[in-house]
DSSP file (Angstrom, degrees, kcal/mol; ACC not computed):
  #  RESIDUE AA STRUCTURE BP1 BP2  ACC     N-H-->O    O-->H-N    N-H-->O    O-->H-N    TCO  KAPPA ALPHA  PHI   PSI    X-CA   Y-CA   Z-CA
    1    1 A M              0   0    0      0, 0.0     2,-0.2     0, 0.0     5,-0.0   0.000 360.0 360.0 360.0 146.5  -24.9  -17.3   46.3
    2    2 A K    >   -     0   0    0      1,-0.1     3,-0.6     2,-0.0     4,-0.3  -0.566 360.0-121.8 -75.8 142.3  -23.4  -18.8   49.3
    3    3 A S  T 3  S+     0   0    0     -2,-0.2    -1,-0.1     1,-0.2     0, 0.0  -0.561  86.4  20.4 -83.6 147.9  -22.8  -16.4   52.1
    4    4 A G  T 3  S+     0   0    0     -2,-0.2    -1,-0.2     2,-0.1    -2,-0.0   0.457 104.2  81.6  83.8   0.6  -19.3  -15.8   53.6
    5    5 A I  S <  S+     0   0    0     -3,-0.6    -2,-0.1     2,-0.1    -1,-0.1   0.517  72.5  80.9-115.3  -4.4  -17.3  -17.1   50.6
    6    6 A H  S    S-     0   0    0     -4,-0.3    -2,-0.1     1,-0.1     3,-0.1  -0.809  81.4-113.6-104.1 144.4  -17.3  -14.1   48.2
    7    7 A P        -     0   0    0      0, 0.0     2,-0.3     0, 0.0    -2,-0.1  -0.289  43.8 -88.4 -73.9 158.2  -14.9  -11.2   48.5
    8    8 A E        -     0   0    0     19,-0.2     2,-0.6     1,-0.0    18,-0.0  -0.505  37.8-151.0 -71.6 133.6  -16.4   -7.8   49.4
    9    9 A Y        +     0   0    0     -2,-0.3     2,-0.2    -3,-0.1    18,-0.2  -0.931  31.4 151.0-109.6 117.9  -17.4   -5.7   46.4
   10   10 A H  E     -A   26   0A   0     16,-2.4    16,-3.2    -2,-0.6     2,-0.4  -0.829  46.8 -82.6-144.5 176.8  -17.2   -2.0   46.9
   11   11 A E  E     +A   25   0A   0     -2,-0.2    21,-2.8    14,-0.2     2,-0.3  -0.679  45.7 173.3 -90.1 133.0  -16.7    1.3   45.1
   12   12 A I  E     -A   24   0A   0     12,-3.3    12,-1.9    -2,-0.4     2,-0.4  -0.858  29.3-115.9-128.1 166.5  -13.1    2.5   44.4
   13   13 A N  E     -Ab  23  34A   0     20,-2.6    22,-3.0    -2,-0.3     2,-0.4  -0.865  23.3-158.1-100.2 143.2  -11.5    5.3   42.5
   14   14 A V  E     -Ab  22  35A   0      8,-2.6     8,-1.8    -2,-0.4     2,-0.6  -0.982   2.3-162.7-123.8 128.5   -9.4    4.8   39.4
   15   15 A I  E     -Ab  21  36A   0     20,-2.9    22,-2.2    -2,-0.4     6,-0.2  -0.945  13.8-146.9-110.3 114.5   -6.8    7.2   38.1
   16   16 A M    >   -     0   0    0      4,-2.5     3,-1.4    -2,-0.6    24,-0.1  -0.180  31.8-100.5 -78.4 171.6   -5.7    6.7   34.5
   17   17 A T  T 3  S+     0   0    0      1,-0.3    -1,-0.1     2,-0.1    19,-0.0   0.715 123.4  53.7 -72.5 -20.4   -2.1    7.5   33.3
   18   18 A D  T 3  S-     0   0    0      2,-0.1    -1,-0.3     0, 0.0    -2,-0.0   0.296 122.7-103.3 -94.7  10.1   -3.4   10.9   31.8
   19   19 A G  S <  S+     0   0    0     -3,-1.4    -2,-0.1     1,-0.3     2,-0.0   0.336  74.8 139.8  89.1  -5.0   -4.9   12.0   35.2
   20   20 A T        -     0   0    0     -5,-0.1    -4,-2.5     1,-0.0     2,-0.3  -0.400  36.3-154.4 -67.8 153.5   -8.6   11.3   34.3
   21   21 A E  E     +A   15   0A   0     -6,-0.2     2,-0.3    -2,-0.0    -6,-0.2  -0.927  19.5 167.0-126.9 147.3  -10.6    9.7   37.1
   22   22 A F  E     -A   14   0A   0     -8,-1.8    -8,-2.6    -2,-0.3     2,-0.4  -0.982  28.6-122.9-153.6 162.0  -13.5    7.6   37.4
   23   23 A K  E     +A   13   0A   0     -2,-0.3     2,-0.3   -10,-0.2   -10,-0.2  -0.837  34.7 161.8-106.5 142.6  -15.3    5.5   40.0
   24   24 A T  E     -A   12   0A   0    -12,-1.9   -12,-3.3    -2,-0.4     2,-0.4  -0.939  38.4-103.8-147.3 169.4  -16.1    1.8   39.6
   25   25 A R  E     +A   11   0A   0     -2,-0.3     2,-0.3   -14,-0.3   -14,-0.2  -0.836  51.0 144.6 -98.9 138.1  -17.0   -1.3   41.8
   26   26 A S  E     -A   10   0A   0    -16,-3.2   -16,-2.4    -2,-0.4    -2,-0.0  -0.972  57.8-119.5-162.3 168.2  -14.3   -3.8   42.5
   27   27 A C  S    S+     0   0    0     -2,-0.3     2,-0.2   -18,-0.2   -19,-0.2   0.455  75.7 118.9 -90.9  -9.6  -12.8   -6.2   45.0
   28   28 A Y  S    S-     0   0    0    -18,-0.1     5,-0.2     5,-0.0    -2,-0.1  -0.409  78.8 -40.5 -60.4 130.6   -9.6   -4.3   45.0
   29   29 A G  S    S-     0   0    0     -2,-0.2     3,-0.0     3,-0.1   -19,-0.0  -0.083  95.9 -37.1  60.7-142.1   -8.5   -2.8   48.4
   30   30 A K  S >  S-     0   0    0      1,-0.1     3,-2.4     4,-0.0    -2,-0.0  -0.782  78.0 -70.2-118.3 162.1  -10.8   -1.1   50.7
   31   31 A P  T 3  S+     0   0    0      0, 0.0   -19,-0.2     0, 0.0    -1,-0.1  -0.198 119.9  12.9 -51.7 130.2  -13.8    1.0   50.1
   32   32 A G  T 3  S+     0   0    0    -21,-2.8   -20,-0.2     1,-0.2    -3,-0.1   0.438  92.2 143.8  85.9  -4.3  -12.9    4.4   48.7
   33   33 A E    <   -     0   0    0     -3,-2.4   -20,-2.6   -22,-0.3     2,-0.5  -0.252  48.5-120.9 -72.3 162.2   -9.3    3.4   48.0
   34   34 A T  E     -b   13   0A   0    -22,-0.2     2,-0.5    -3,-0.1   -20,-0.2  -0.907  16.0-159.6-111.9 129.2   -7.6    4.8   44.9
   35   35 A L  E     -b   14   0A   0    -22,-3.0   -20,-2.9    -2,-0.5     2,-0.5  -0.939  10.2-159.2-107.4 120.1   -6.1    2.5   42.1
   36   36 A R  E     -b   15   0A   0     -2,-0.5     2,-0.3   -22,-0.2   -20,-0.2  -0.922  13.1-140.5-104.6 116.6   -3.5    4.4   40.0
   37   37 A L        -     0   0    0    -22,-2.2     3,-0.1    -2,-0.5   -23,-0.0  -0.556  20.0-173.1 -81.1 134.9   -3.0    2.8   36.6
   38   38 A D  S    S+     0   0    0      1,-0.3     2,-0.4    -2,-0.3    -1,-0.2   0.737  83.8  27.6 -86.6 -31.6    0.6    2.4   34.9
   39   39 A I  S    S+     0   0    0      5,-0.0    -1,-0.3     3,-0.0     0, 0.0  -0.988  72.4 165.9-129.4 134.2   -0.8    1.2   31.7
   40   40 A D    >>  -     0   0    0     -2,-0.4     3,-2.6    -3,-0.1     4,-1.9  -0.968  52.0 -93.1-144.9 168.4   -4.2    2.0   30.3
   41   41 A P  T 34 S+     0   0    0      0, 0.0     6,-0.0     0, 0.0    -1,-0.0   0.694 120.2  59.1 -57.7 -20.5   -6.0    1.6   26.9
   42   42 A K  T 34 S+     0   0    0      1,-0.1    -3,-0.0     5,-0.1   -26,-0.0   0.666 119.8  25.1 -81.8 -14.6   -5.0    5.2   25.9
   43   43 A S  T <4 S+     0   0    0     -3,-2.6    -1,-0.1     5,-0.0     3,-0.0   0.542  94.9 100.2-126.1  -9.1   -1.3    4.6   26.2
   44   44 A H    >X  -     0   0    0     -4,-1.9     4,-2.3     1,-0.1     3,-1.9  -0.687  67.4-136.8 -87.1 128.7   -0.7    0.9   25.8
   45   45 A P  H 3> S+     0   0    0      0, 0.0     4,-2.0     0, 0.0    -1,-0.1   0.768 100.8  66.7 -58.0 -28.2    0.5   -0.3   22.3
   46   46 A A  H 34 S+     0   0    0      1,-0.2     5,-0.1     2,-0.2    -2,-0.0   0.858 114.5  28.5 -62.1 -29.8   -1.9   -3.2   22.3
   47   47 A W  H <4 S+     0   0    0     -3,-1.9    -1,-0.2    -7,-0.2    -5,-0.1   0.800 124.2  46.1 -97.1 -36.0   -4.8   -0.8   22.1
   48   48 A T  H  < S-     0   0    0     -4,-2.3    -2,-0.2     2,-0.1     3,-0.1   0.721  93.0-137.0 -84.5 -19.3   -3.3    2.2   20.3
   49   49 A G     <  +     0   0    0     -4,-2.0     2,-0.7    -5,-0.3    -3,-0.1   0.562  65.4 122.4  76.0  10.6   -1.6    0.1   17.6
   50   50 A V        +     0   0    0     -6,-0.1     2,-0.3    -5,-0.1    -1,-0.2  -0.897  39.1 175.5-106.9 119.8    1.7    2.2   17.8
   51   51 A Q        -     0   0    0     -2,-0.7     2,-0.4    -3,-0.1    -7,-0.0  -0.882  19.4-154.7-123.3 147.9    4.5   -0.2   18.7
   52   52 A R        -     0   0    0     -2,-0.3     2,-0.6     2,-0.0    -2,-0.0  -0.979   7.7-148.5-120.0 140.4    8.3    0.3   19.0
   53   53 A M        -     0   0    0     -2,-0.4     2,-0.6     2,-0.0    -2,-0.0  -0.944  13.1-166.2-106.6 120.5   10.9   -2.3   18.6
   54   54 A L        -     0   0    0     -2,-0.6     2,-1.1     2,-0.0    -2,-0.0  -0.915   6.5-159.7-107.0 117.8   13.9   -1.7   20.8
   55   55 A D        -     0   0    0     -2,-0.6     2,-0.6     4,-0.1     3,-0.5  -0.713  16.5-175.2-104.6  87.3   16.9   -3.8   19.8
   56   56 A T  S >  S-     0   0    0     -2,-1.1     3,-0.7     1,-0.2    -2,-0.0  -0.685  70.7  -8.8 -82.4 121.1   19.0   -3.8   23.0
   57   57 A G  T 3  S-     0   0    0     -2,-0.6    -1,-0.2     1,-0.2    -2,-0.0   0.659 119.5 -69.8  72.5  13.5   22.3   -5.4   22.7
   58   58 A G  T 3> S+     0   0    0     -3,-0.5     4,-2.1     3,-0.1    -1,-0.2   0.806  86.4 145.8  75.9  33.8   21.6   -6.9   19.2
   59   59 A Q  H <> S+     0   0    0     -3,-0.7     4,-1.8     2,-0.2     5,-0.1   0.834  70.1  47.6 -71.8 -31.2   19.1   -9.4   20.5
   60   60 A V  H  > S+     0   0    0      2,-0.2     4,-2.8     1,-0.2     5,-0.2   0.901 112.6  48.6 -75.9 -38.7   16.9   -9.2   17.4
   61   61 A A  H  > S+     0   0    0      2,-0.2     4,-2.4     1,-0.2    -2,-0.2   0.893 111.4  50.2 -62.6 -40.0   19.9   -9.7   15.1
   62   62 A K  H  X S+     0   0    0     -4,-2.1     4,-2.2     2,-0.2    -1,-0.2   0.916 112.2  48.4 -60.1 -45.5   21.0  -12.6   17.3
   63   63 A F  H  X S+     0   0    0     -4,-1.8     4,-2.3     2,-0.2    -2,-0.2   0.924 112.1  47.1 -65.5 -46.5   17.5  -14.1   17.0
   64   64 A N  H  < S+     0   0    0     -4,-2.8     4,-0.4     1,-0.2    -1,-0.2   0.914 112.3  50.5 -64.1 -38.7   17.3  -13.7   13.3
   65   65 A K  H >< S+     0   0    0     -4,-2.4     3,-0.7    -5,-0.2     4,-0.2   0.912 112.4  48.1 -63.9 -39.6   20.8  -15.2   12.8
   66   66 A K  H 3< S+     0   0    0     -4,-2.2     3,-0.3     1,-0.2    -2,-0.2   0.888 123.0  31.1 -64.9 -43.9   19.9  -18.2   14.9
   67   67 A F  T >< S+     0   0    0     -4,-2.3     3,-0.9     1,-0.2    -1,-0.2   0.068  81.8 114.1-104.7  21.2   16.6  -18.9   13.2
   68   68 A A  T <  S+     0   0    0     -3,-0.7    -1,-0.2    -4,-0.4    -2,-0.1   0.844  79.3  48.9 -68.8 -34.9   17.3  -17.7    9.6
   69   69 A G  T >  S+     0   0    0     -3,-0.3     3,-1.4    -4,-0.2    -1,-0.2   0.544  80.3 110.9 -85.9  -5.2   17.0  -21.2    8.2
   70   70 A I  T <  S+     0   0    0     -3,-0.9     3,-0.1     1,-0.2    -3,-0.0  -0.448  80.0  25.8 -69.4 134.9   13.8  -22.3    9.7
   71   71 A G  T 3  S+     0   0    0      1,-0.3     2,-0.4    -2,-0.2    -1,-0.2   0.311  92.2 113.3  97.5 -12.6   11.1  -22.6    7.1
   72   72 A T    <   -     0   0    0     -3,-1.4    -1,-0.3     1,-0.0     2,-0.3  -0.781  64.2-127.1 -98.3 138.6   13.3  -23.3    4.2
   73   73 A R        -     0   0    0     -2,-0.4     2,-0.4    -3,-0.1    -3,-0.0  -0.629  16.1-157.5 -89.9 142.6   13.1  -26.7    2.5
   74   74 A R              0   0    0     -2,-0.3     0, 0.0     1,-0.1     0, 0.0  -0.940 360.0 360.0-114.1 139.1   16.1  -28.8    1.9
   75   75 A K              0   0    0     -2,-0.4    -1,-0.1     0, 0.0    -2,-0.0   0.330 360.0 360.0-114.8 360.0   16.2  -31.5   -0.9
């Protein structure tokens, strides 16, 4: 590797949303700094498979009304 062009790689602390902690190596911040996660694999719907659909202001109904005819064939 070329010297002087790569970021510093050091150990940091990571705190998950449920409070569990672990140490890892990263280019984030300074050595010993703490990274607090807002989203992690234990709570995010992409990993848990539990999703909620919120229809704020009828946006889903508006979308369905606008695109209701797409995919139907006309002769």
